[in-house]
N, CA, C and O atoms as a DFTB+ gen file, in Angstrom:
496 C
 N C O
     1  1     167.323     316.322     154.897
     2  2     168.058     317.006     155.757
     3  2     169.219     317.640     155.212
     4  3     169.891     316.947     154.448
     5  1     169.638     318.934     155.464
     6  2     170.513     319.724     154.848
     7  2     172.143     319.769     155.087
     8  3     173.043     320.264     154.409
     9  1     172.148     318.865     156.645
    10  2     173.921     318.869     156.987
    11  2     173.749     318.352     158.558
    12  3     172.768     318.245     159.295
    13  1     174.946     318.124     158.696
    14  2     175.167     317.502     160.102
    15  2     174.898     318.765     161.311
    16  3     175.174     318.551     162.491
    17  1     174.303     320.145     160.822
    18  2     174.361     320.997     161.748
    19  2     172.892     321.054     162.177
    20  3     172.578     321.695     163.181
    21  1     171.866     320.315     161.345
    22  2     170.491     320.324     161.430
    23  2     170.338     318.933     162.351
    24  3     169.199     318.508     162.544
    25  1     171.232     318.381     162.794
    26  2     171.334     317.033     163.819
    27  2     170.754     317.645     165.244
    28  3     171.611     318.223     165.912
    29  1     169.558     317.605     165.746
    30  2     169.552     317.674     167.236
    31  2     170.609     317.259     168.229
    32  3     170.845     317.836     169.291
    33  1     171.170     316.270     167.794
    34  2     172.109     315.409     168.759
    35  2     173.506     316.492     168.625
    36  3     174.187     316.882     169.574
    37  1     173.688     316.816     167.265
    38  2     174.864     317.653     167.196
    39  2     174.697     319.130     167.658
    40  3     175.674     319.798     167.996
    41  1     173.460     319.603     167.660
    42  2     173.245     320.788     168.110
    43  2     173.436     320.999     169.864
    44  3     173.788     322.062     170.375
    45  1     173.121     319.741     170.621
    46  2     173.197     319.601     171.853
    47  2     174.646     319.011     172.369
    48  3     174.963     318.833     173.546
    49  1     175.360     318.780     171.331
    50  2     176.751     318.303     171.795
    51  2     177.719     319.363     171.743
    52  3     178.795     319.318     172.339
    53  1     177.297     320.402     170.963
    54  2     178.087     321.752     170.441
    55  2     177.861     322.530     171.610
    56  3     178.860     323.151     171.975
    57  1     176.430     322.738     172.583
    58  2     176.196     323.168     173.498
    59  2     176.895     322.760     174.641
    60  3     177.390     323.628     175.359
    61  1     177.027     321.412     174.960
    62  2     177.493     321.044     175.925
    63  2     179.096     321.592     175.741
    64  3     179.670     321.888     176.789
    65  1     179.717     321.716     174.688
    66  2     181.344     321.854     174.682
    67  2     181.476     323.176     174.978
    68  3     182.505     323.482     175.581
    69  1     180.484     324.283     174.637
    70  2     180.332     325.513     175.000
    71  2     180.176     325.776     176.482
    72  3     180.827     326.633     177.080
    73  1     179.022     324.768     177.191
    74  2     179.197     324.836     178.317
    75  2     180.186     324.360     179.389
    76  3     180.167     324.589     180.599
    77  1     181.236     323.496     178.508
    78  2     182.506     323.165     179.389
    79  2     183.326     324.356     179.358
    80  3     183.881     325.044     180.215
    81  1     183.219     324.383     178.015
    82  2     184.236     325.882     177.662
    83  2     184.413     327.082     178.785
    84  3     185.399     327.688     179.204
    85  1     182.824     327.152     179.114
    86  2     182.763     328.425     180.032
    87  2     183.016     327.621     181.578
    88  3     183.690     328.202     182.428
    89  1     182.541     326.524     181.808
    90  2     182.692     326.494     183.186
    91  2     184.069     325.814     183.762
    92  3     184.127     325.364     184.907
    93  1     185.138     325.790     182.871
    94  2     186.441     325.408     182.935
    95  2     187.250     326.719     183.058
    96  3     188.383     326.756     183.539
    97  1     186.614     327.735     182.609
    98  2     187.554     329.087     183.255
    99  2     187.290     329.062     184.473
   100  3     187.933     330.000     184.944
   101  1     186.750     328.575     185.259
   102  2     186.755     328.674     186.669
   103  2     188.174     327.510     187.419
   104  3     188.446     327.538     188.619
   105  1     188.726     326.803     186.647
   106  2     189.690     325.942     186.984
   107  2     191.111     326.706     186.803
   108  3     191.512     327.359     185.839
   109  1     191.849     326.367     188.242
   110  2     193.130     326.624     188.037
   111  2     193.999     326.763     187.179
   112  3     193.860     326.030     186.199
   113  1     195.091     327.621     187.177
   114  2     195.907     327.682     186.113
   115  2     196.745     326.489     185.701
   116  3     196.875     325.937     184.608
   117  1     197.173     326.297     186.659
   118  2     197.946     325.026     187.079
   119  2     197.328     323.784     186.257
   120  3     197.889     322.721     185.992
   121  1     195.866     324.251     185.885
   122  2     195.320     322.775     185.031
   123  2     195.304     322.882     184.115
   124  3     194.778     321.934     183.530
   125  1     195.761     323.900     183.322
   126  2     195.401     324.658     181.870
   127  2     195.670     323.390     180.626
   128  3     194.987     322.916     179.719
   129  1     197.087     323.162     181.171
   130  2     197.532     321.811     180.258
   131  2     197.137     320.467     180.488
   132  3     197.505     319.491     179.834
   133  1     196.289     320.477     181.554
   134  2     195.878     318.927     181.906
   135  2     194.515     318.972     181.934
   136  3     193.994     319.052     180.822
   137  1     193.734     318.943     182.937
   138  2     192.041     318.506     182.836
   139  2     191.321     319.495     182.157
   140  3     190.329     319.231     181.479
   141  1     191.853     320.816     182.333
   142  2     191.314     321.830     181.381
   143  2     191.030     321.414     180.023
   144  3     189.928     321.248     179.500
   145  1     192.332     321.251     179.467
   146  2     192.417     320.967     178.222
   147  2     191.948     319.699     178.030
   148  3     191.224     319.704     177.035
   149  1     192.034     318.509     178.571
   150  2     191.563     317.112     178.389
   151  2     189.699     317.304     178.217
   152  3     189.200     316.686     177.276
   153  1     188.984     317.935     178.895
   154  2     187.652     318.093     179.113
   155  2     187.433     319.226     177.936
   156  3     186.376     319.177     177.307
   157  1     188.118     319.948     177.713
   158  2     187.653     320.844     176.511
   159  2     187.779     319.931     175.284
   160  3     186.930     319.943     174.392
   161  1     188.667     319.283     175.267
   162  2     188.959     318.437     174.007
   163  2     188.196     317.404     173.398
   164  3     187.919     317.121     172.232
   165  1     187.810     316.697     175.032
   166  2     186.696     315.587     174.826
   167  2     185.211     315.815     174.525
   168  3     184.361     315.062     174.048
   169  1     185.146     317.344     175.034
   170  2     183.504     317.399     174.573
   171  2     183.501     318.176     173.363
   172  3     182.377     318.231     172.866
   173  1     184.611     318.945     172.569
   174  2     184.577     319.141     171.266
   175  2     184.578     317.817     170.449
   176  3     183.940     317.617     169.416
   177  1     185.385     316.966     171.074
   178  2     185.430     315.874     170.073
   179  2     184.147     315.398     169.949
   180  3     183.636     315.620     168.851
   181  1     183.495     314.824     170.732
   182  2     182.283     314.535     170.552
   183  2     181.133     315.253     169.331
   184  3     180.212     314.651     168.779
   185  1     181.485     316.544     169.160
   186  2     180.771     317.125     168.219
   187  2     181.351     316.961     166.759
   188  3     180.648     316.801     165.762
   189  1     182.634     317.018     166.769
   190  2     183.377     316.795     165.988
   191  2     183.448     315.528     165.194
   192  3     183.621     315.547     163.975
   193  1     183.291     314.232     166.011
   194  2     183.223     312.975     165.535
   195  2     181.846     312.964     164.908
   196  3     181.748     312.358     163.841
   197  1     180.735     313.561     165.425
   198  2     179.406     313.406     164.917
   199  2     179.183     314.493     163.621
   200  3     178.168     314.589     162.933
   201  1     180.430     315.274     163.501
   202  2     180.192     315.901     162.132
   203  2     180.706     314.922     160.882
   204  3     180.146     314.805     159.792
   205  1     182.252     314.067     161.450
   206  2     182.783     313.292     160.687
   207  2     181.784     312.063     160.333
   208  3     182.076     311.292     159.420
   209  1     180.729     311.926     161.003
   210  2     180.046     310.321     161.096
   211  2     178.835     311.086     159.790
   212  3     178.563     310.571     158.705
   213  1     178.387     312.178     160.238
   214  2     177.649     312.636     159.150
   215  2     178.409     312.551     157.731
   216  3     177.663     311.991     156.927
   217  1     179.388     312.840     157.268
   218  2     179.981     313.093     156.435
   219  2     180.283     311.471     155.838
   220  3     180.255     311.244     154.628
   221  1     180.534     310.535     156.723
   222  2     180.815     309.312     156.240
   223  2     179.875     308.458     155.983
   224  3     180.184     307.279     155.811
   225  1     178.297     308.950     155.891
   226  2     176.896     308.367     156.117
   227  2     176.819     307.260     154.718
   228  3     176.129     306.245     154.624
   229  1     177.454     307.648     154.043
   230  2     177.319     306.670     152.691
   231  2     177.551     305.405     153.070
   232  3     176.955     304.486     152.507
   233  1     178.516     305.158     154.152
   234  2     178.959     303.606     154.367
   235  2     178.488     303.530     155.668
   236  3     178.872     304.385     156.465
   237  1     177.611     302.529     156.079
   238  2     177.066     302.407     157.133
   239  2     178.392     301.997     158.649
   240  3     178.592     302.512     159.749
   241  1     178.943     300.961     157.975
   242  2     180.045     300.640     159.167
   243  2     181.261     302.222     159.366
   244  3     182.003     302.272     160.347
   245  1     181.261     302.939     158.692
   246  2     182.120     303.959     158.768
   247  2     181.350     305.002     159.697
   248  3     181.805     305.527     160.714
   249  1     180.152     305.182     159.163
   250  2     178.939     305.930     160.130
   251  2     179.225     305.711     161.647
   252  3     179.879     306.467     162.364
   253  1     178.601     304.502     162.023
   254  2     178.327     303.911     163.170
   255  2     179.765     304.030     163.621
   256  3     179.795     304.493     164.761
   257  1     181.038     303.763     163.108
   258  2     182.169     303.986     163.889
   259  2     182.592     305.592     164.503
   260  3     183.194     306.005     165.494
   261  1     182.021     306.114     163.505
   262  2     182.468     307.616     163.897
   263  2     181.481     308.029     164.916
   264  3     181.639     308.994     165.664
   265  1     180.295     307.127     164.905
   266  2     179.495     307.566     166.192
   267  2     179.870     306.563     167.531
   268  3     179.032     306.799     168.402
   269  1     180.245     306.163     167.707
   270  2     181.343     304.965     168.409
   271  2     182.248     306.045     169.141
   272  3     182.246     306.223     170.359
   273  1     182.948     306.675     168.307
   274  2     184.220     307.784     168.963
   275  2     183.511     308.685     169.534
   276  3     183.897     309.152     170.605
   277  1     182.350     309.109     168.952
   278  2     181.837     310.440     169.937
   279  2     181.296     310.031     170.736
   280  3     181.344     310.739     171.741
   281  1     180.655     309.026     170.846
   282  2     180.202     308.294     172.149
   283  2     181.134     308.375     173.560
   284  3     180.998     308.924     174.653
   285  1     182.479     307.249     172.719
   286  2     183.640     307.494     173.644
   287  2     184.130     309.022     174.260
   288  3     184.244     309.204     175.472
   289  1     184.373     309.978     173.350
   290  2     184.483     310.977     174.110
   291  2     183.539     311.819     174.801
   292  3     183.781     312.769     175.546
   293  1     182.379     311.317     174.433
   294  2     181.227     311.989     175.306
   295  2     181.442     311.426     176.678
   296  3     181.602     312.272     177.557
   297  1     181.471     310.376     176.979
   298  2     181.544     309.471     178.089
   299  2     183.161     309.920     178.884
   300  3     183.212     310.148     180.092
   301  1     184.422     309.993     177.963
   302  2     185.550     310.763     178.773
   303  2     185.233     312.118     179.012
   304  3     186.192     312.802     179.369
   305  1     183.797     312.867     178.878
   306  2     183.886     314.165     179.084
   307  2     183.484     314.115     180.923
   308  3     184.072     314.644     181.867
   309  1     182.255     313.250     180.883
   310  2     181.642     313.036     182.075
   311  2     182.817     312.422     183.064
   312  3     182.658     312.605     184.271
   313  1     183.997     311.698     182.614
   314  2     184.912     311.401     183.871
   315  2     185.748     312.864     184.038
   316  3     186.146     313.295     185.120
   317  1     185.871     313.320     183.144
   318  2     186.829     314.599     183.425
   319  2     185.864     315.414     184.532
   320  3     186.296     315.820     185.610
   321  1     184.984     315.520     184.241
   322  2     183.945     316.683     185.079
   323  2     183.842     315.661     186.511
   324  3     183.928     316.265     187.580
   325  1     183.691     314.387     186.557
   326  2     183.849     313.805     187.845
   327  2     185.298     314.285     188.409
   328  3     185.341     314.944     189.448
   329  1     186.243     314.011     187.844
   330  2     187.268     314.442     188.402
   331  2     187.607     316.095     188.990
   332  3     188.342     316.459     189.908
   333  1     186.709     316.917     188.014
   334  2     186.946     318.610     188.574
   335  2     185.915     318.536     189.721
   336  3     185.840     319.618     190.304
   337  1     185.071     317.555     190.237
   338  2     184.414     317.784     191.416
   339  2     185.642     317.227     192.371
   340  3     186.094     317.987     193.227
   341  1     186.091     316.107     192.244
   342  2     186.797     315.167     193.147
   343  2     188.198     316.021     193.601
   344  3     188.790     315.865     194.669
   345  1     188.536     316.863     192.629
   346  2     189.451     317.697     192.849
   347  2     189.338     319.227     193.543
   348  3     190.309     319.916     193.856
   349  1     187.999     319.574     193.701
   350  2     187.416     320.339     194.158
   351  2     187.241     321.898     193.522
   352  3     187.097     322.933     194.173
   353  1     187.296     321.750     192.060
   354  2     187.194     322.850     191.333
   355  2     185.674     323.023     190.940
   356  3     185.333     324.168     190.643
   357  1     184.956     322.272     190.911
   358  2     183.511     322.151     190.957
   359  2     182.653     321.521     192.050
   360  3     183.175     320.691     192.794
   361  1     181.559     321.810     192.174
   362  2     180.729     321.010     192.649
   363  2     179.525     319.706     191.921
   364  3     179.279     319.680     190.716
   365  1     179.084     319.007     192.635
   366  2     177.971     318.202     191.981
   367  2     176.893     319.025     191.398
   368  3     176.531     318.715     190.263
   369  1     176.375     319.927     191.926
   370  2     175.531     321.272     191.373
   371  2     176.331     321.533     190.167
   372  3     176.043     320.906     189.147
   373  1     177.051     322.163     190.156
   374  2     177.475     322.630     188.952
   375  2     177.478     321.904     187.907
   376  3     177.051     322.406     186.867
   377  1     178.014     320.381     187.909
   378  2     177.942     319.694     187.095
   379  2     176.798     318.816     186.355
   380  3     176.888     318.272     185.255
   381  1     175.923     318.820     187.064
   382  2     174.526     318.500     187.225
   383  2     173.941     318.450     185.784
   384  3     173.520     317.474     185.164
   385  1     174.007     319.479     185.490
   386  2     173.219     319.913     184.074
   387  2     173.991     319.369     182.844
   388  3     173.518     318.960     181.783
   389  1     175.233     319.455     183.212
   390  2     176.191     319.341     182.084
   391  2     176.096     317.642     181.643
   392  3     176.107     317.253     180.476
   393  1     175.996     316.686     182.935
   394  2     176.198     315.658     182.636
   395  2     174.637     315.025     182.348
   396  3     174.431     313.865     181.989
   397  1     173.615     316.028     182.583
   398  2     172.486     315.248     182.080
   399  2     172.426     315.767     180.610
   400  3     171.913     314.863     179.951
   401  1     172.632     316.499     180.058
   402  2     173.040     317.184     178.728
   403  2     173.788     315.916     177.850
   404  3     173.345     315.336     176.859
   405  1     174.772     315.749     178.397
   406  2     175.796     314.436     178.099
   407  2     174.940     313.355     177.988
   408  3     174.733     312.968     176.838
   409  1     174.438     312.820     178.814
   410  2     173.408     311.585     179.072
   411  2     172.540     311.789     178.110
   412  3     171.995     310.765     177.697
   413  1     172.226     312.806     177.606
   414  2     170.950     313.182     176.650
   415  2     171.660     312.841     175.228
   416  3     171.097     312.119     174.405
   417  1     173.129     313.501     174.971
   418  2     173.724     313.269     173.827
   419  2     174.086     311.783     173.508
   420  3     174.072     311.301     172.375
   421  1     174.495     310.948     174.956
   422  2     174.614     309.717     174.847
   423  2     173.620     308.609     174.174
   424  3     173.790     307.710     173.351
   425  1     172.658     309.032     174.812
   426  2     171.180     308.204     174.182
   427  2     171.093     308.537     173.048
   428  3     170.813     307.613     172.284
   429  1     171.279     309.950     172.404
   430  2     170.654     309.860     171.031
   431  2     171.701     309.343     170.017
   432  3     171.384     308.971     168.888
   433  1     173.054     309.343     170.520
   434  2     174.140     308.734     169.644
   435  2     173.853     307.162     169.739
   436  3     174.082     306.489     168.734
   437  1     173.294     306.449     171.060
   438  2     173.251     304.911     170.857
   439  2     172.082     304.704     170.049
   440  3     171.889     303.573     169.605
   441  1     171.063     305.874     169.725
   442  2     169.703     305.576     169.173
   443  2     170.711     305.395     167.665
   444  3     170.923     304.312     167.120
   445  1     171.183     306.595     167.240
   446  2     171.570     306.274     165.931
   447  2     172.462     305.561     165.306
   448  3     172.702     305.583     164.098
   449  1     173.317     304.466     166.705
   450  2     173.960     303.604     166.431
   451  2     173.309     302.696     166.034
   452  3     173.596     302.122     164.983
   453  1     172.045     302.279     166.958
   454  2     171.124     301.145     166.632
   455  2     170.224     301.551     165.570
   456  3     169.638     300.539     165.186
   457  1     169.936     302.333     165.076
   458  2     169.401     302.587     163.954
   459  2     170.065     303.330     162.687
   460  3     169.595     304.431     162.401
   461  1     171.112     302.823     161.912
   462  2     171.857     303.671     160.979
   463  2     171.749     303.861     159.864
   464  3     172.500     304.435     159.074
   465  1     170.097     303.032     159.641
   466  2     169.732     303.077     158.038
   467  2     168.920     304.407     157.934
   468  3     168.637     304.929     156.856
   469  1     168.484     305.032     159.469
   470  2     167.738     306.166     159.182
   471  2     168.523     307.356     158.509
   472  3     168.070     308.245     157.788
   473  1     169.632     307.172     158.870
   474  2     170.706     308.460     158.606
   475  2     171.681     307.893     157.409
   476  3     172.352     308.809     156.935
   477  1     171.897     306.785     156.881
   478  2     172.861     306.401     155.913
   479  2     172.374     306.354     154.464
   480  3     171.207     306.009     154.281
   481  1     172.983     306.598     153.633
   482  2     172.634     306.401     152.106
   483  2     172.539     305.280     151.761
   484  3     171.832     305.117     150.767
   485  1     173.009     304.353     152.223
   486  2     173.227     303.003     151.415
   487  2     172.927     301.864     152.724
   488  3     172.799     302.192     153.904
   489  1     172.866     300.691     152.270
   490  2     172.787     299.421     153.467
   491  2     173.841     299.018     153.569
   492  3     173.794     298.002     154.263
   493  1     175.163     299.316     153.153
   494  2     176.369     298.667     153.145
   495  2     177.334     299.109     154.330
   496  3     178.451     298.602     154.439
C-alpha cells in the first residue's frame, strides 16, 4: 500500500467531508461560526485522524487510538447533521446519503480497529 490516500475508508471520509462542505453552504449566515463550522470541522477531522493513524501504524496502540478519534469525529458529524434537520436547515432526505456514507465509514473504521494487524507494521 502506497499511503493513506489509497485506503478506501479515507477516500469515503474525504468524500463525506466535501459533501458536508457543499450542503452546509445552504446554512444561514448566523450559523457560520457555530453549526456550519462544527460540522465541517468534524467531517474533515475524520479524514485527518485517519491519515494520522496511518502515519502511526508502526505502533498498534497509537494506530487504534487515532482511528478511535476518527470514529468519534465521524459520529459527531452525524449529530451535527441531526441538529441541522432539527433547526430546519436541512431535511432528512438531504442528510440521508451523508449519514449512509458516514455509517459506512464507521463500519470500516471499526473493522480496522478490530483488526489492526492488517494495517500495522508491528505487533506492539
